C-alpha positions as CSV (number, residue, x, y, z in Angstrom):
1,M,118.6,-32.3,-16.3
2,G,114.9,-31.8,-15.5
3,R,112.3,-34.4,-15.8
4,A,110.8,-35.1,-19.2
5,F,107.3,-33.8,-19.9
6,S,104.7,-35.7,-21.8
7,E,103.2,-34.1,-25.0
8,N,100.0,-33.4,-23.1
9,E,102.0,-31.7,-20.2
10,K,104.0,-29.7,-22.7
11,E,100.8,-28.4,-24.3
12,L,99.2,-27.5,-21.0
13,I,102.3,-25.8,-19.6
14,K,102.9,-23.7,-22.7
15,K,99.2,-22.6,-22.6
16,R,99.5,-21.7,-18.9
17,L,102.8,-19.8,-19.5
18,I,101.1,-17.7,-22.2
19,E,98.0,-17.0,-20.1
20,T,100.2,-16.1,-17.1
21,A,102.5,-13.9,-19.2
22,K,99.5,-12.1,-20.8
23,I,98.3,-11.0,-17.4
24,A,101.8,-10.0,-16.2
25,F,102.7,-8.1,-19.3
26,E,99.4,-6.2,-19.3
27,E,99.6,-5.3,-15.6
28,M,103.3,-4.6,-15.1
29,P,106.1,-2.8,-17.0
30,Y,108.1,-5.1,-19.3
31,Q,111.2,-4.9,-17.2
32,S,109.3,-6.0,-14.0
33,V,108.2,-9.3,-15.5
34,K,110.7,-12.0,-14.6
35,V,111.1,-15.4,-16.2
36,E,111.7,-17.0,-12.8
37,S,108.4,-15.6,-11.5
38,L,106.4,-16.7,-14.6
39,A,107.9,-20.2,-14.3
40,K,107.1,-20.5,-10.6
41,K,103.5,-19.5,-11.2
42,V,103.0,-22.4,-13.6
43,G,104.9,-24.9,-11.4
44,I,108.1,-25.3,-13.4
45,S,111.7,-24.3,-12.9
46,K,113.4,-21.3,-14.5
47,G,115.5,-23.8,-16.5
48,A,112.4,-25.6,-17.7
49,F,111.0,-22.4,-19.0
50,Y,113.5,-22.3,-21.8
51,R,112.3,-25.6,-23.0
52,F,109.1,-23.8,-24.1
53,F,110.4,-20.4,-25.1
54,P,114.0,-19.5,-26.0
55,S,113.7,-16.1,-24.2
56,K,111.3,-13.7,-22.4
57,E,111.3,-11.7,-25.5
58,S,109.9,-14.6,-27.6
59,L,107.2,-15.2,-25.0
60,F,106.3,-11.5,-25.0
61,L,106.0,-11.5,-28.8
62,D,103.8,-14.6,-28.8
63,V,101.5,-12.9,-26.3
64,L,101.5,-9.6,-28.3
65,I,100.5,-11.5,-31.5
66,R,97.6,-13.2,-29.8
67,I,96.4,-9.9,-28.3
68,E,96.6,-8.3,-31.8
69,Q,94.4,-11.1,-33.1
70,E,91.9,-10.5,-30.4
71,I,91.8,-6.8,-31.2
72,Q,91.2,-7.6,-34.9
73,K,88.2,-9.8,-34.0
74,D,86.8,-7.0,-31.9
75,I,87.3,-4.5,-34.7
76,I,85.5,-6.8,-37.1
77,T,82.6,-6.9,-34.7
78,K,82.5,-3.1,-34.6
79,L,82.3,-2.9,-38.4
80,T,78.6,-3.6,-38.3
81,A,77.8,-1.2,-35.5
82,H,78.1,2.1,-37.4
83,A,76.0,4.0,-40.0
84,S,79.0,5.5,-41.8
85,L,82.7,4.9,-42.5
86,K,83.6,8.1,-40.7
87,E,81.9,7.0,-37.5
88,Q,83.5,3.5,-37.9
89,L,87.0,4.7,-38.3
90,I,86.8,7.3,-35.5
91,D,85.6,4.6,-33.1
92,I,88.1,2.0,-34.2
93,L,91.1,4.3,-34.0
94,F,90.1,6.0,-30.7
95,S,89.2,2.8,-28.9
96,T,92.4,1.1,-30.1
97,M,94.4,4.1,-29.0
98,M,92.9,4.0,-25.5
99,L,93.5,0.3,-25.3
100,F,97.2,0.9,-26.1
101,E,97.4,3.6,-23.6
102,K,96.1,1.5,-20.7
103,S,98.1,-1.7,-21.5
104,Y,101.7,-2.1,-20.4
105,I,102.3,-4.6,-23.2
106,F,101.7,-1.9,-25.9
107,K,103.6,0.7,-23.9
108,A,106.6,-1.7,-23.9
109,F,106.5,-2.3,-27.6
110,S,106.4,1.5,-28.2
111,D,109.7,1.9,-26.3
112,V,112.4,2.0,-29.0
113,Q,115.0,0.1,-26.9
114,I,112.6,-2.6,-25.8
115,Q,111.2,-2.9,-29.4
116,T,114.8,-3.3,-30.8
117,A,115.6,-6.1,-28.3
118,L,112.3,-7.8,-29.0
119,L,112.7,-7.8,-32.7
120,E,116.3,-9.1,-32.4
121,K,115.1,-12.1,-30.6
122,A,112.0,-12.7,-32.7
123,T,111.8,-15.8,-34.8
124,D,111.1,-15.5,-38.6
125,E,107.6,-16.9,-37.9
126,Q,106.9,-14.2,-35.3
127,R,108.0,-11.4,-37.6
128,E,105.9,-12.8,-40.4
129,Q,102.8,-13.1,-38.1
130,M,103.2,-9.5,-36.9
131,L,103.6,-8.3,-40.5
132,R,100.6,-10.3,-41.7
133,A,98.5,-9.1,-38.8
134,D,99.2,-5.4,-39.7
135,Q,98.6,-6.1,-43.4
136,Q,95.3,-7.8,-42.7
137,L,94.0,-5.0,-40.5
138,L,95.1,-2.2,-42.8
139,S,93.7,-4.0,-45.8
140,M,90.4,-4.4,-44.1
141,L,90.2,-0.7,-43.2
142,V,91.6,1.1,-46.2
143,S,91.7,-1.5,-49.1
144,E,89.3,0.6,-51.2
145,T,90.1,4.0,-52.6
146,V,86.4,4.8,-53.1
147,G,85.3,7.2,-50.4
148,F,88.7,8.8,-49.8
149,K,89.5,12.4,-50.4
150,V,93.2,11.6,-50.7
151,P,95.3,8.8,-52.1
152,R,95.1,5.5,-50.1
153,E,98.8,5.8,-49.1
154,V,98.2,9.3,-47.7
155,A,95.1,8.2,-45.8
156,L,97.1,5.3,-44.4
157,D,99.9,7.5,-43.2
158,M,97.5,10.0,-41.6
159,M,95.8,7.3,-39.7
160,R,99.1,5.8,-38.6
161,S,100.2,9.1,-37.2
162,V,97.6,8.7,-34.4
163,F,99.9,6.1,-32.8
164,F,103.0,8.3,-33.0
165,I,101.6,10.8,-30.5
166,A,101.5,8.7,-27.3
167,P,105.3,9.1,-26.5
168,Y,104.9,12.9,-26.5
169,K,101.6,13.1,-24.5
170,T,103.4,14.8,-21.6
171,Q,104.0,17.8,-23.8
172,L,100.3,18.3,-24.4
173,E,98.5,21.1,-22.6
174,S,95.1,19.5,-23.1
175,N,93.5,16.3,-21.7
176,F,95.0,13.4,-23.7
177,E,91.7,11.6,-24.3
178,V,90.0,14.8,-25.4
179,F,93.0,15.6,-27.7
180,M,93.1,12.2,-29.2
181,L,89.4,12.1,-30.0
182,S,89.6,15.6,-31.6
183,Y,92.8,14.7,-33.5
184,I,91.3,11.4,-34.9
185,T,88.1,13.1,-35.8
186,A,89.9,15.8,-37.7
187,I,92.0,13.3,-39.6
188,I,89.0,11.2,-40.6
189,E,87.0,14.2,-41.6
190,G,89.8,15.2,-43.8
191,I,90.2,11.9,-45.7
192,I,86.8,10.4,-45.9
193,I,84.1,11.7,-48.3
194,E,80.9,12.5,-46.6
195,G,78.2,9.9,-46.9
196,T,80.6,7.0,-47.5
197,P,78.8,3.9,-46.1
198,A,80.3,1.8,-43.3
199,L,82.5,-1.2,-44.1
200,M,80.9,-4.6,-43.6
201,P,82.8,-7.7,-42.7
202,K,83.3,-10.4,-45.4
203,E,81.3,-13.6,-45.0
204,S,84.4,-15.4,-44.0
205,E,85.0,-13.0,-41.2
206,K,81.6,-13.0,-39.6
């Protein structure tokens, strides 16, 4: 049995594990990140790792939830940087898509086999946090029907379709970034009424 950690040590080790894993998951394919390597980098044994997280999948989901929260904060900041809702949504969708494209952590979650394994190991709290994060973001962007040419549900599905394209990008004949910007622009042009003012963050979100 390994040595006992003080409460302060536990807090610091868990924080370092999350920070170390965040870098690893963003820079390497999911399968290349090993528990033993993460544990070694923070100065604990592989066995001690499981005293902080029940599995690599659980740690991955914890990191993913934190990154999603960071992205939402960034999106809230961008809400004040545009003159119209069209410009706002195009920028948010395109920049988020490019972020997903460059980060291994989002590529991993878009892999069906990895996603299934992750969700099987997710705790009820993690599932609730992921669901709540998505609901908060979507509510912030499309909570009002005013300004939409189509029903809210249709607008939501059309925007979601942006994230279904990445797995098929090798079949595109055009440049991926150019295609995505054109595709997103076409969608937003088709669902947003011209002249709809930009969304502003609520006082509690500033």
